[in-house]
N, C-alpha and C positions, 0 to 999 in steps of 0.2 A: 804444641808441646815442642819445647828445643831439642836439637840434636841430641844434646848429651844425656836428657831426661830419658829419649828412647832408648839411647845406648845401654845406660844404668839399668833401665826397665829389662832390657833384653839379656842382660849381663845376670840379673839376679834371678829371671827365671831360669837360666842355663844352671847357675850355684845350687839353686832347690833342687833343680833335678837330679844333681851329683851328690845331695844331703849336706851341703853347704850354704847356707845365707836364707834370707826371707824373699816371701814372695810379695808383691801388691796385691792378690787376690783376694775374695771375701774371707775373714776367716769363718770356720766352720765351728759353731759352738758344743761343746761338750754337756749336753742337755740337762744330766745329773745335777750339775751346779746352779742350773737355772732356777732349780726351786729357792724360795723366799717367804717371808711372812712380814708382810709391811706392818701388820698390828701389835708385832712385837718388839718392846722398848727393853730389851737388855742391853747394856753397854758393856763393849770387851775392854779390858783394860789392857792397855798398851804404855803405862807407865814404863816398865823395865825398858823397851825399846828408845821412847823417849828421853831415860836418861841416858842412855848411851850414845844416842844421836847430841845430846845436849854436850857429853863429855867429850866427844871426837870427831864431831863434825866443826871445821875450821873454817871461816868463809873468808874470802880473798877479797882484799881490794877492787880487784877485778870482777866481781859478782861470783866466781865460781868458789864453790863450796868443796872443798878438800876433806879428805878423811884419814884421820891419824891411826893407821893401822898400825905403825910399829910401836906405838904406845899402851896400844889397850893389854890390859893388864891381864895376867891369868882369871883374877878372878871375876872381870867382867867379860871375858871369853866363856864363863861357867853361865853368867847371866845370860848372856845371848843362847846359848847352847838350852837353858832351861825355859829362856820365851819361846823360841821355836817349838820346842817340845810340849809347850802348854798349849801353842796355839795349834798343833796338832791334834789336839786332843779336843777343840771344838766342834761341836756338831752345828757348824756353820750355816748349815743348809736352813736351819730354823730361824734364823735371824732377820733383820729387815736389810733392804737394799743398800742404804748406806752405812751400815755397819759390816756388811759383807766386802761392800769396797775399801774401804780403809783395811779391813781383815788381810784380803790378797794382796794390797798393797805393800803393806808391812812386811807381810810375811815374805812376799819376794826379794825387797830389799834386805830384810834382815838374813833372808839365807844368803843372797850374794856375798853380801858381808863376811860371814861367816866361811864360804867359798874361798873367798880372798885371805882369811885368817889362815886357813888350814893349809894353803900353799903360799904364805908368805915367805920371805920378800918374792915379789913378781913383778913385772914391767906393765905384764897387760892381761887383763883378765882372758884376753883370747888363747894364751901362752899355756892356759890351764886346760890341757885337752883329756877329758876323765869324759867324754860322752861316748866314745867307741872310734871306729874306723871312719877315715874321710868327715868326721862331725867336730868341727872348731869350739874349742871351749867347753864350760861346763852346763852348758844349757838344756842339753837334752840327756842328761842323768840323773836318774831318780834322786832326789835327795832330800824329801821330805815327804811324809804321809800327814791326809787327811780325812778324818771320818773313815781312818784304815784305808785309804787310797794311794798309793804311791803317786808323787807327783814330780815332774821335773818343773824346772825353771819355764822352759818354752809351754809346758801343759796350763802353769799359772795366767802365762801374758796371753797365748795365742788360742788358748781352748776355753777359757774361762774369761779373762779382763776384757780382751778386744771385743770377742762376738757377743757377749751377753750386755756388755755393758754398750758396746756402739758409741764411744765416746772418744774421741781424737786427743782430750785430755789425759788419757790413761798414759799417754807417753810422755806427760810430764809426771808422773807418778812413781813409773820402774825406773830403776836406776841401774844400770848396766858398769857402774864401778869404773867409768872410762871419763875422761877430760871432754870428750864431747858430746858427752851425754848430759841432759838435764839434770840439775842439783839434785844431789840428794839433800833433803830439807832437814834441818836441826831440830826439828822434833817430830813426833809420830801422827800419820794421820789418825783420826776419830770419824764416827760418823756426825759428829758436828761440825767440824772444822774440813772436811776430807775437800768439798768443793772451794771454799775458800783458798786452801791451800793451792788445789790444780790449778787455779785461774792465776795465782801470784807467781808458781812457779813457771807457767805458759808465758807469761808476760815478762818474766827475767830472762828467758831463754830465746825466747822471738827478739828480743830487745839486745840481745849479744851476741859478738861475731861467731860463737858457737851455732847459733840458731842461724843466722841472718848477717851474711858478710857483703858490707858494700866494695866493691873491687873497683880499681884504677879504672877510670872512665865510665862508672855509674853501673859497671854491669853486677848481677845480683847472683851469691853463691848462698846456697842454704844449705843447713843439715843432711846429709843423707837420709835421715830419718824419714824426711818427705818425701824420700824416694822410695826406700824401702816399704814403707808403708805407704804409700800413696792410695790407698784404697780408703784408708780411715781419714783422709783430707778430701775427699771429693773426687778419687782416683783421677785426676787430672792436674795439668800443672795450673789451671785456673781455678782448680779448687786447692791448692795448697796456697796460691796467692790470696784467696779468699780469706783462707784462716789466717794465714799471717797478719792481714791487715785487721783482724778484730781484735791482734794484741800488739800491733805494734804502735809505737810511740809518735805522734805527726810528723816529726824530722823524717822517720825510719818509713814511715808509711809513704810519705811522699815520693821517696827516692825508690821503692819499690814499685809503686805506679808508674813513675817516668819509664822503667828499665821495660815494663810491658812483659817481660818472659824471666824465665829463669836460667842463667847463663852455665851454673856449675854447680856440684854438691860438694860437700866437704866433712871430714869427720877424723877426730881424734882418739885413737884406742890406748891411748898410756892410760896408766892406772891414775885415777883421780886421787892422788895422795899429796 
């Protein structure tokens, strides 16, 4: 593992101890949410969220999807509020795994957009300090309830999605309203499309400079996501590289292999506006 990755891992652990940041350790599942029924054939309607995404997600020529927060009408703010409230009333533990995955990804992203709108204008989601003392951003504040259980964004990502699914593609599904994050996609996840959409967003991200940046001299800088959540990507630099090579286009894959290691990490917390 490169010196940079070792230093980032050490700093990350120290930040976690102080209540700020993420750890690469294995996430612990919130077992109550692991309940599912694979024989269930019901479908959750995410049409309202899809409509909002179609209206306000603006794909750029550089491959970065931006969200037009300033253009959201009062009527559509209410649509978003009603959609989140409706999801909160769903007894999600009775559904099959694919419907559950789409449900949690959409809920995370919808609540994140609502948080931004509630505090707009803002330059970065990290500036929304509503989680408490020494806690950066909104991620540790209870913002939604599901099955009468109050949940934070961190609960959804780190206690439900990551540990229950144990799928690195989760990181291409949750969006933290930042330029450095994988895209907020222009349609909602569903039980039918969730796998294809996660794969598509993984390819888009890995093959963008936000995911993998080839610097002068051929050194490779990767998104800090791969360091913050190293456990999900094989818990090593070699594991991260193996993951990247799954999605990298041939030209990029050749450069990753030629570099042998990962020299640096990067991330842009600017609002994806």
